[in-house]
N, C-alpha and C positions, 0 to 999 in steps of 0.2 A: 695532534688533530688528524694528520694524514693517516696515522695508524688506525685511529678509530673509524675513519671513513672506509679504509680497506677492509676492516672486520665486518662492517655493516654490509658492504657489497657482497662479501663472501657468504654471509648468512642469507642474503636475499637470493643468491644463486642456488644455494642448497635447497631452500624452500621451494623455489620454482622447479627445480629438478624433481623433487619428491612429488609435487603436484602433477607434473607431467607423467610420471610413472603410474600414479593412481588412475588417471584418466584413460590410459591405454590398456589396462589389464582387464581380465575377466571375459565372460561370454557376452554375446550381444545383449543390450539392455532390453528390459521388458517393453515390447512395442506392439500395440494393436495396429495391424497393418492398415486399418482404415484411418488412423489418426497420426501415426508416426512411422511412415514407410521408409524413411531415410536411414542409412547406416554409413559409417565411415568406410569409404571405398578402399582405404589402405589397410583395413583390418582383415586378417586371415579369417575365412569362414569357419564356423563351428561344424565339424563333421558328425553326423548322426546316421546310424544304420537302422533301417526299419524293415522288418520281415513281413511278408505277405504271401499270397498265392496268386496264380493267374486270374482267378475269378474276381479279385478286387484290386489288382495291380494298377489299373488305370486311375483309380481314385487316389492311391498313394502317390502316383506320379504327379497328379494335379497338386497334391499337398507339397511335394518336392518343389515344383515350379513356383508356387505362390510363396513358399517360405524362403526362397533364395534371396529376395531383396532385403530380408531381415538378417542376412549374414549366415544362413544355414546351408551347408552342403550335405544334402541327404542322399545316402546310398540306399536304393531300393533293392533288397535282397529277396528274390522270389524262390519259394520252396515248392516242392511237389508233394507234400504230405500235410494233412491238417494239423498234426501235432508237432511238426518239425520247427516252426517258428518259436513256439513256446519252449521247446527243448533248448533251442539256441539262446533264447533270452535268459533262461535259467542258468545257462553256462556262461553268460556274459559275452557271447559271441556276437550279439547284436544289442542295440540300445533299447529297442521297442518293437512291438508288433502291432499290426492292425489286421485282425482276421477273426479270432474266436470270440463268441459271446460270453457274457459274464458268468452264467451258470457253468459253462464248459471250463472257464478259467478257474472258478472256485473248485471244481472237481479235480482239475489238474493239480492245483496247489495241495489238495488233500492227499492225492495219490503220490505225488513226487516230493512233498515236503518243501515246495518252493513258496515264494511270497510275491506272486505277480499281482499287480494292481491296475485296475481300470481308472485312468485319469478322469477327473470330473470335467464336464463341459462339452465333450464331443460324444454324441450318441447317434448310432444309426442301427437299422435292423433289416433282416431279410424275412420275407414270409416263409412259413413252413406249410406246405400244402400237399394234397394227394393228386397226382397226375396219372393219366392213363392214355396211352396211344391206341389201345384196343377197345375201350368202352366209353360210352357217352354219359353214363351216369353211375352212381355208386351201386345202384340196384343191379346193374348189368354184370358186376364182378361175379364170376361163377364159383360154385362150390369147388374147393380144391385149388382155387386161384393163388397166384404167387404175388406177394406184396414185398417190396424192397424197403428196408428201413436202415437207419444209421446204426452203427455198432458201438458208438461211444455212449457212456451211461446217460448223460443229460439229454442227448438227442434221441436215443432210443426211448427213454421215458416219455418224451414229448410225442414221438411217433405213435407209441402204443396208446397214449391218452387220446390222440386224434382218432385212431381206429375205434376206440370205445365210444367217443362222441358221435361217430358215424354209425353206431350200432352194428359194427362188423365183428366185434368181440366184447367180452366183459372181463375186466380185471378184478383180481381178488385183492387181498391185503399185500402190501409191499413186503418183500423179504429183506429189503435193504433200503438205502436212501432213495434209490430210483427204481421205477418199474423195469422189469426185464421180461423176457419171453416166459420165464418160469412162473411169472405171476399171472399169466393168462388163466382165468377160471373157466371161461366158456368161449368156444370157438365154433359157433354153429355151422359155418360154411367150411370148416376144416381148412382154413386158409394156410398157405405155406409162407411163413414169415422168414425172409432171407436177410441176414445182416451183412452190410458192406460199409466200407469207410465213407464218411459223410460226403466227401467230394466226388465219390464214385456212384452216388445214388441215381444220377441221371444216366449212367452208362447202360443200365438194363431197361431204360424207359420203353424202348421199342419191343422188347421181348417179354417182360413181366406183364401181369395183368394191371398192376399199378405200382407206383413208387411214391414214397413220401420223401419229399425233397425240398431243399431251400430254393426259392425263386432265383437267387443269385447263381446257384449251381446249374439250374436249368438254362439260364441265360448264357452262362459260360460254355455250356455244351451245344449251344446254337438253337435252343428251343424257345418257344414263347413262354416267358416267365408267368404270364397271366392266363395260361391255358389250363389251369387246374380245375378239378371237379369240386374241391372243397379246401378251405384253409382253416387253420386252428384259431386265428385271431389273437394269438398270444405274443406277437412279435415284440411288443414294448417291454415284455418281461425278460427278453433275451437281448439286451443291448450290446452292441459292438462298438469299439472305439480304440483309442490309443492305450495300449497296455505296456507297463514298464515294471521293472523291479522295484519293490518297496523302497522308499526313500527318494526315488527319482520323480515321483508324482508331484513333488513340490519344487523341482528344479526349474531354473529359468527357461531352459530349452523346451521342457514339456509344456509349460504355461504358454510359451510363444507359439508352439505348433498348434495347440488347442485354440489359441487366439485366431490363427489363420482359418481354422475350420468354422469359425463363427462369422466369417465375412460373407457378404452377398455374392462375391465372385466365386468363392469356393462352393457355396450352395448351388449356384447356377451350373458350374462345371460338373458337380457331382450328379445333379439331376439329368443333365444332358448325356452323361456317360452311361448311367445305369438305367435310365428310363423306367424307374419304379421298381426294379429288381432289388434295389436297396433303397431305404427311405430314411432320411434324416429326421430326428425328433428332439 
């Protein structure tokens, strides 16, 4: 009888031990911050590295702060080139990026053979608009004037279509997936179209006759993001959000971070930081 009791106690201890191991393993549980903000204070935080640039760093820092109570230790890695976070993500040097819009990511995937994915649920955008420090209207842009545009395919396409919409030039048929300067059919004012890296489009704002620039880039350069002469109205077609390598979009950490972005606190912080230069939708 004593032997049977001893065996039963041993089995009970084994089962209890296994149950304890199961409860303490894995990443933080799926938690909507508004409904389940508590985590085990003894658990080690899950480390996630997110790439961005100075123009949106403050928003990523807000995400970092609000995700900490869920058990995430986010490292915000700030790059100085528009393509560098995507290059780092493709090389598994970071876990995610928040910077480039979806058409840009799709073109990057096509050119690089990568498989970067925009995670569902978190979307925001920046206006693309024509700004001028020299002229008060589109009609004032002179013959032979200089217009600054982005040099990457998706943003150049968007810039050229805006110039056509403003009757400053006419585009012919596309020679590729995106419009390029080679596709300009008519340029009645003989405008000089100058290509620069997207985040440098505000750099020539004072010198050029006009620049086609994201409102977020203008804000980051210290200018009024809403001082444009015209905007293209297509921002919802160019969503930005949390971008990860394919397979990670369904990970628990990606779901939890997107969950943070859906809270009222994040939306409030986001709007206070960017003052309309970026817009959640």
